[in-house]
Every structure is written in C-alpha cells, then in structure tokens.
C-alpha positions in Angstrom: -0.1 0.0 -0.2 1.3 3.6 -1.1 2.1 6.0 1.9 0.0 8.9 2.0 1.6 12.3 2.1 0.0 15.4 2.8 -0.1 18.3 0.1 1.7 20.5 2.5 4.4 18.1 3.1 5.0 17.4 -0.5 4.9 21.1 -1.4 7.6 21.4 1.4 9.8 18.3 0.1 9.4 19.8 -3.3 10.4 23.5 -2.3 13.3 22.2 -0.3 14.5 20.1 -3.6 14.3 23.2 -5.7 16.2 25.2 -3.4 19.1 22.8 -3.2 18.7 22.1 -7.1 19.3 26.2 -7.4 21.9 26.1 -5.3 23.7 23.2 -6.8 23.3 20.8 -4.1 21.6 17.4 -4.5 21.0 14.7 -7.1 20.1 16.0 -10.7 16.3 15.9 -11.0 13.5 17.3 -13.3 10.2 18.6 -12.7 7.5 16.7 -14.6 4.6 19.1 -15.8 1.7 18.4 -18.1 0.6 21.2 -20.4 -2.5 20.1 -22.2 -1.5 17.1 -23.9 2.1 17.3 -23.5 4.4 16.2 -20.9 7.3 18.3 -20.1 10.5 18.4 -17.9 12.1 21.4 -16.4 15.5 21.3 -15.0 14.9 21.9 -11.0 17.5 24.5 -10.8 15.4 26.4 -13.2 12.1 25.6 -12.1 11.3 28.3 -9.5 8.3 28.2 -7.3 5.3 26.3 -7.6 1.9 27.7 -6.8 -1.8 26.9 -6.9 -3.3 28.8 -10.0 -4.8 31.9 -8.3 -7.5 34.5 -9.8 -5.6 35.9 -13.0 -6.3 39.7 -14.1 -6.7 40.0 -17.5 -4.8 42.4 -20.0 -6.4 43.8 -22.8 -5.0 43.8 -26.4 -2.7 40.8 -25.4 -2.4 37.6 -27.4 -4.8 35.0 -26.7 -2.3 32.6 -24.9 -1.2 35.4 -22.7 -3.6 34.6 -19.6 -3.0 37.6 -17.6 -1.3 38.7 -14.5 -1.1 37.1 -11.1 -0.3 38.4 -7.7 1.8 36.2 -5.8 2.8 37.5 -2.3 2.7 41.2 -3.5 4.8 40.1 -6.9 3.0 40.6 -10.2 3.8 37.7 -12.4 3.0 37.8 -16.2 1.3 34.4 -16.8 1.4 32.3 -20.0 -1.1 29.6 -20.8 1.8 27.1 -22.0 -0.8 25.0 -23.6 -2.4 27.7 -25.5 1.3 29.0 -26.6 2.2 25.7 -27.8 -0.8 25.6 -30.1 -3.0 23.5 -27.8 -6.3 23.8 -26.1 -6.5 26.4 -23.4 -5.7 24.9 -19.8 -9.1 24.8 -17.6 -8.8 26.6 -14.2 -9.5 23.6 -11.8 -7.9 22.1 -8.4 -5.0 20.6 -10.4 -4.0 23.7 -12.3 -0.7 25.4 -11.1 1.6 28.0 -12.2 5.2 27.4 -12.3 7.4 30.8 -11.4 10.0 30.5 -14.0 11.5 33.7 -14.5 12.7 34.6 -11.1 16.6 33.2 -11.2 16.6 34.9 -14.7 15.3 38.7 -13.5 11.8 38.1 -15.0 8.7 37.8 -13.3 7.4 35.1 -15.9 5.2 32.2 -14.9 3.5 29.3 -16.6 0.0 28.0 -16.4 0.2 24.4 -16.5 -2.7 21.8 -16.2 -0.7 19.9 -13.4 2.4 18.5 -11.9 3.8 15.3 -12.7 6.5 15.0 -9.7 10.0 14.6 -9.7 11.6 12.8 -12.6 15.1 10.9 -12.5 17.4 11.7 -15.8 18.2 8.0 -15.6 14.8 6.9 -16.6 14.7 8.6 -19.9 16.3 8.0 -23.3 17.1 11.0 -25.6 15.2 11.2 -28.9 16.2 12.9 -32.0 14.9 16.6 -31.9 12.4 17.6 -34.4 13.9 20.2 -36.9 10.8 22.5 -36.5 11.0 22.7 -33.2 12.1 26.2 -31.1 15.5 26.0 -29.6 13.6 26.1 -26.1 11.9 22.6 -26.6 14.6 21.0 -28.9 15.3 18.4 -26.5 13.0 14.8 -26.5 13.0 11.9 -24.4 11.4 8.8 -24.2 10.3 7.1 -20.7 10.1 3.5 -19.8 6.4 3.6 -20.7 7.3 4.8 -24.4 5.8 8.3 -23.5 7.4 11.4 -25.3 8.4 14.2 -22.9 10.0 17.6 -24.0 12.8 19.4 -22.2 12.1 23.1 -21.2 15.1 25.4 -21.7 14.0 28.1 -19.3 16.7 30.4 -20.6 15.9 30.1 -24.3 12.3 30.5 -23.8 12.7 33.8 -21.8 14.6 34.9 -24.7 12.6 33.9 -27.5 10.9 36.8 -29.5 7.7 35.0 -29.6 7.2 34.2 -26.1 7.9 37.7 -24.7 5.8 39.7 -27.4 2.8 39.4 -25.9 0.8 42.2 -27.8 -1.5 41.8 -30.7 
C-alpha cells in the first residue's frame, strides 16, 4: 500500500528540493509538468516556485495565450497559458492547475500556467530522442520514458529569450 503524504508536506519537500537544486546541491532531477496533452521536463534549478493557480487579472490587447497577471505574495507575474502558447487547447482552471514561476532566477516575473504537476523525474529513466527540425530551440530536447511516452525538455533561459514568447501584444 502506498504511503499517503499531505499536499503541504509534498510542497515543502518539493520546495526544499528546488532550493537545493538552485544552489547546486543534491542529485540531478527534473520536474515533470503537463501542459494540455504534452508532458514536459524542467531542470529543478530552473523550475522556480510552484503555486496553486490564483485568479488572474486579464490584460487587454494581448495575445490569446497570455493568460493575465497574477499577484503572488505582492509580486506581479506575467502568466502564459503554456498549452495555448504551444498551439493546444486552453488550460482549464481546476484544482490541479498550477503556476510554475520560471523567471525569478533569470530576472523576470514570468509564470507558466500548466495543467498539473507530474512530480520529480530521474534523468536516468529517460532516453534521448532525435530533435524535430521545426521545434524552437527552447524545446528541442526530447526524451522517451520507460512507458514509451514522449517528454519535451524546457530550456527556461531560451524560452525567456524567445521573441515570440516575450511579445505578448497583438
């Protein structure tokens, strides 16, 4: 029987792992996220904080994938619906929906709205796949897990430098 862990305990554990990774301590791990129907891997050192998706303030005259502005403990974060940005369906707001605050390490208050967290992933459980020629540089790495599922690796630094991602105006 699986051991039950409270959400608060899991978030504290994950926060500690994210902090250790950002400081260069601990084993190499990836954070698994789901955005629409795509599975993504993010380096823990790039991951930032994970929070329950709050109510977002809409911003007029922005692209459809720009979900709005979130106030996280007094700091405003620009939120991108990552599935919609990728050409998928909008992410519904429910109890699984999360914000991944990706920009703090890189001097930006950017956040990705994702469908749900998939937990910590060990890089040893994945096999590198050939990149697709039409993938942008921030999603060029692809991996296959032991169940045969394709995962894309998000390069946060390259995403934050991408002109398309940073150009939210219509």
